[in-house]
C-alpha positions as CSV (number, residue, x, y, z in Angstrom):
1,M,58.7,178.3,115.1
2,G,55.9,178.0,117.6
3,Q,56.2,176.4,121.0
4,P,55.5,172.7,122.0
5,V,52.3,172.0,124.0
6,S,53.0,170.3,127.3
7,V,50.9,167.2,127.4
8,I,50.2,164.6,130.1
9,E,48.7,161.4,128.8
10,K,46.2,159.7,131.2
11,Q,44.5,156.3,130.9
12,T,40.7,156.4,131.7
13,A,38.5,153.9,133.4
14,I,37.1,153.1,129.9
15,P,39.2,150.7,127.8
16,G,40.2,152.3,124.6
17,V,39.8,155.9,125.8
18,V,42.8,158.0,126.5
19,R,42.9,161.6,127.9
20,Y,45.5,164.2,127.1
21,E,45.8,167.2,129.4
22,T,47.6,170.3,127.8
23,N,48.9,173.6,129.1
24,R,46.9,175.4,126.3
25,V,43.2,176.1,125.7
26,L,42.3,174.5,122.4
27,S,38.6,175.0,122.2
28,G,37.9,178.1,124.1
29,M,35.1,177.5,126.7
30,G,33.1,175.1,124.4
31,H,33.2,171.4,123.6
32,E,34.2,170.2,120.2
33,S,33.4,166.5,119.3
34,Y,34.5,164.8,116.1
35,T,34.1,161.3,114.7
36,A,36.0,159.6,112.1
37,S,33.2,160.3,109.6
38,T,33.0,164.0,110.5
39,V,33.9,166.6,107.7
40,I,36.1,169.0,109.4
41,D,36.3,172.1,107.3
42,R,37.3,174.8,109.8
43,D,40.8,175.7,111.0
44,R,40.5,176.2,114.7
45,P,43.2,174.6,116.8
46,S,40.7,171.8,117.8
47,D,39.8,171.3,114.2
48,V,43.5,171.1,113.0
49,L,44.2,168.6,115.9
50,A,41.4,166.4,115.0
51,R,42.3,166.3,111.4
52,R,45.9,165.2,112.4
53,L,44.7,162.6,114.8
54,F,42.3,161.1,112.3
55,A,45.1,161.1,109.7
56,R,47.3,159.0,112.1
57,G,44.6,156.3,111.9
58,G,43.1,154.0,114.6
59,I,41.0,156.6,116.1
60,D,37.1,156.6,116.2
61,A,36.4,159.8,118.0
62,V,38.0,163.0,119.4
63,H,36.6,165.4,122.0
64,V,38.1,168.6,122.9
65,N,37.2,170.6,126.0
66,G,39.3,173.5,126.7
67,G,42.8,172.0,127.2
68,V,41.7,168.4,127.6
69,V,41.7,166.0,124.5
70,T,39.9,162.8,124.9
71,V,40.5,160.1,122.2
72,K,38.6,157.0,121.5
73,L,40.8,154.4,120.0
74,S,39.6,151.9,117.4
75,R,42.5,149.7,118.3
76,D,44.5,149.5,121.5
77,D,47.4,151.6,120.4
78,A,47.9,155.2,121.4
79,S,51.5,155.4,120.2
80,G,52.3,158.8,118.7
81,I,49.2,160.6,119.8
82,K,50.9,162.5,122.5
83,E,53.5,163.8,120.0
84,I,50.8,165.0,117.6
85,V,49.3,167.0,120.4
86,E,52.7,168.4,121.5
87,D,53.5,169.5,118.0
88,L,50.2,171.3,117.3
89,Y,51.8,174.7,117.4
90,I,55.2,173.9,115.8
91,Y,55.3,175.5,112.4
92,Y,58.8,175.5,111.3
93,R,60.0,172.0,110.4
94,P,61.9,170.8,107.3
95,G,59.4,170.2,104.6
96,V,56.5,171.9,106.4
97,E,55.0,175.0,104.7
98,V,54.6,177.9,107.0
99,P,51.0,179.0,107.5
100,V,49.9,182.4,106.4
101,F,47.3,184.1,108.6
102,E,45.1,186.8,107.0
103,G,44.0,189.8,108.9
């Protein structure tokens, strides 16, 4: 099941950069930075989110700091990004395999 993440989308003063403020801490106290060419091989929430955002396409870079996600767009289209962030912790959807956590 999971719960949706509350997200507020904010434009920044920099063209092509959009900030998403969430009600969840996604990276702990640290910063996580990713570029489209970054190999993301871990499964922390910020890693999963970055992979999903890059799979959407049209994104050059993602930066996660606590509950703030900053996205640098390669084209001026942020449609669908907010929904990807909101659905980060939704596990049970038709056709989606339920994750199994070891431990």
